[in-house]
N, C-alpha and C positions, 0 to 999 in steps of 0.2 A: 519897158524893162522893169521887172519887179525889184523892189528894194525891201521886201518884207523882212523883218528881223534885224534891220539896221537902224541905228539911232541917227538923229540929224547930224551929230558931231562926227559921225563916221563917214558921211557922204558929203564931199565937197565938190559941188558942181561949178564952183567959181574958178577952179584951177585945172588946167589940162593934166591928164594922167597918161603916162606912156602906154599902159596896157590898152586903154581905150583908143589912143591915137593909132596904135598898132592894129587894132581891130578895124579902124577906119581905112588904113592903108590896104588891108586885106579885103576891103569891100564889105565889111560887116556893118551891122546897125546898132551894136551895143555901145553907143558912145553918145556924148552930149555935144551941144553947140560949141562949148568952150574947147572941146577936144578937136572938133572938126575945123574950127578956126585956126587952132595951133598947127594942126596937120596940114592944112591948106597953105599956111605960111611957108612951111618946109617944102611942100610939093612945088609951090611957085618958084622957090629958089633952087630946089634940087629935085627935079622931076624923077630922077632915078631912084628916089627913096621908095617908091611904090614897087618897082621891080626888085629892089633890094629886100623889102619885107617879104615878098612872095618867094624870092629865091631862098631866103632864110627858112621859110616854112617848108619849102620843098626839100631843103637839106635835112631838116628834122625828120621828115618822112623817110628819106633814104637811109639816114643813120639808124633810125629805129628798126627799119626792116632789115638792115644789115646785121644789127646785133641779134635779133631774134632768129632770122633765117639762116645766117651763116656762122654765128658764134654761140648759139644755144642759150642766149640770155632769156630768162623767163620771168624776171622781175625788174621793174623800172621805177625810179623816183624822178619825177619831172619837177624840178625846182624853179619857181618863177614862171609857172606855166602860162599866166595871162588868161584872158577871156577865152573860153573854149571855142575853137573853130574847127568844124568838121572838114576832113577826118582828123580826129584827135589822136594823141599818142596811143591810147588804148585800142582805138579802132585799127590803127596800123599794126600794132603788136599782135592783137588777137585775130587779125586776118591771116596771120601766119600760124599762130598757135592760140586757140581759144582759151587755153589755160594760163596764158601769160597774165601777170599781175602788174597793175600800174597804180602808183600813188602820186597824186598831183599835190603840189605845194605852192601856196602864194600868200602874200601878206595883205593883199588888197581885199577889203570887205565886198566890193563890187564883184571881183572875180569869184569870191566865195559863194555869193548868191547864184551866179550863173553856173558855177561848177556843181554846186549841190543840186540845182534844178535839173541839170542835164546828165549828171553822173550818178546821182543817188539811185540805187537799185540796179545799177549796171554790174554784172558779175565780175569779180576779181578787180574791182576798181574802187578807189577811195580818194577823198580829198581831205587834207589836213591844213589848217592855217599855220603859217610859219614864215619867218623872215630869214633870207639867206645869210644875213649878217649875224644871226643867232643860230648858227648851224647845229650846235649841240642840241638845242631844243627840237629842231626838226628831226634829227636822227632818233632822239628819245621818243618822240611822238610816233615815228614810223615803227619803232620797235614795239611800243605799247599797242599800236593798232593791230598788229599781228599779220598784216598783209605781206610784210617783207621779212624774209629769213636772212639774217646777217651772217649766217654760216655758209651761204651760197652766193655765187657771183651776182652782182647787181649792176644794172646800167643806170647811171645818173646823168640827167640832162641839165646842163646850164646853158640853155639856148637863149641868146640875146639877153643875158642877165648881167654878166660881170661888168659890162660897160656902164651899168647903173650903180656900180659899187666904186666909190672914189678911192684914190690911192690912200687917203687917210684911214679908210675903213679896211685896208689891208686885204685885198682880194686874193693875193697869193697865199696869205696865211689861212684864209678860209678854205681854199682848195687843198692846202696841205693837211688841214684837219680832216677834211673829207677823205683824202687819200688814206690816212691812218685808220679811219673808221671802216673802210671797205675791205672785204676779203680779197685775197689774191684772185686774179682772173676776172675782176670787175672791170667795167668800162666807164669812161668819162667822155661825154659829148659836150663840146663847147662851140658856140659861135659868138663872135665879138666884133663890133664895129671898129674900123680903123681909119686913120687919115693918111695911111701910106698911099703913095702915088698922087699926093696933093700937088696941084699945079697952081700957077697964078690965076688961071681961069676959074678954078673952083674954090679959091680961098674964101671969097665972099659968101657963096652958098653954104660952105661949111661953118662959117662964122654965124650965119643965120640959124643953121641947125642947132648949134651949141647954145645960142641965145634963147631959142624957143624952149629947149629942154631945161635950161637954167631957171626958167620961170615956171616950169611944170613941177609936179610933185617929186621928180627925181632928175637930177642933172646927168649929163652924158659925158663919159670920159673915153675918148678915142685912144687906142693903144696901137703900138707898132707890132709887126710880125714877131719880133724877138720877145716883146713883153707878153704877148698872148701865148707864144710857144713855152714861155717859162711856167705857165699854169699847168703844163703837162709833165712837170718834174716827177719822175718815178713811174710814168706811164710810157708804154711803147706805142707810138702812133701807127695806126693802120694806114696803108697806102690810100691815097697819094700824099699823106702827111697833112700839114696845116696849109690850106690853100683857100682861095676865094670860095665861098659856099657854092657858087654855081659851077665850080670846077671839081667839087668833091663827088666823084663817081656819078657824073650826070647821066641821065637816061639817054639812050642812043638817039632819040628824036628831040632832044632838048633844044630849045630855041633861046635859052638864056645866054646873055653875053658872058664871055669867059672871065671877065673881071667885074665883081661886085665888091663894094667897099666893106665887106664883112668876111672875116676869116672863119673857117670852120674846120674842125678836126675831131677825130675819135681816137682815144687812147686806151690801152689795156694795162691794168695794174700788174706789175711783174710779180 
């Protein structure tokens, strides 16, 4: 894994990182031993985490295809994209329309290295560094880059991102600022982990999950259906609404379980 262009203080391989752990869940190899150890702790306690990560990825693919194929979206901003895993957002979008434009955003220098290596030179695709908690900077950089036209509808992806934004960091406020920056007819895609349907049997596994992320570079905040639904204020949800990611317009031959502990939804700005 190349780390050219990064300084030692930017790369901390002593602490697990959610993006690299997610890569491990998906079967990728862009991770370190510390990430694998942390991920294995979670897998041992909560084996369904692997199916959850893969279902979340499949939801992203279906949501992007829906936006481009059914709603005419031709420009997408993928915030908190994580380490690129093929097929990527631009590959899904451009398989429908080669002219579709995609801007990836992430604040992790490791993600930046992989994104630049794999996306540089790809038509209508760009990567910009940015932290979702500094949304105004992201939007300004997207405008300056020229890939996104803020006079036309935009699809914004916040996939498996907001559960890494604590209540103190005001995720609802971040989404509200995003809402006001987007033109009418834009779309918001969110997936978010939940502890809904928690039972006595899975209490300890969830406690282990939270503990592992508490000691990683970003802690995890699980939210209820009502809390996640609140992020869509001002957006009209596409059918079937806010549901488990595996139940959001599944493929006819899907073998995913109907309930995964991650909510997913797509909303259109009025």
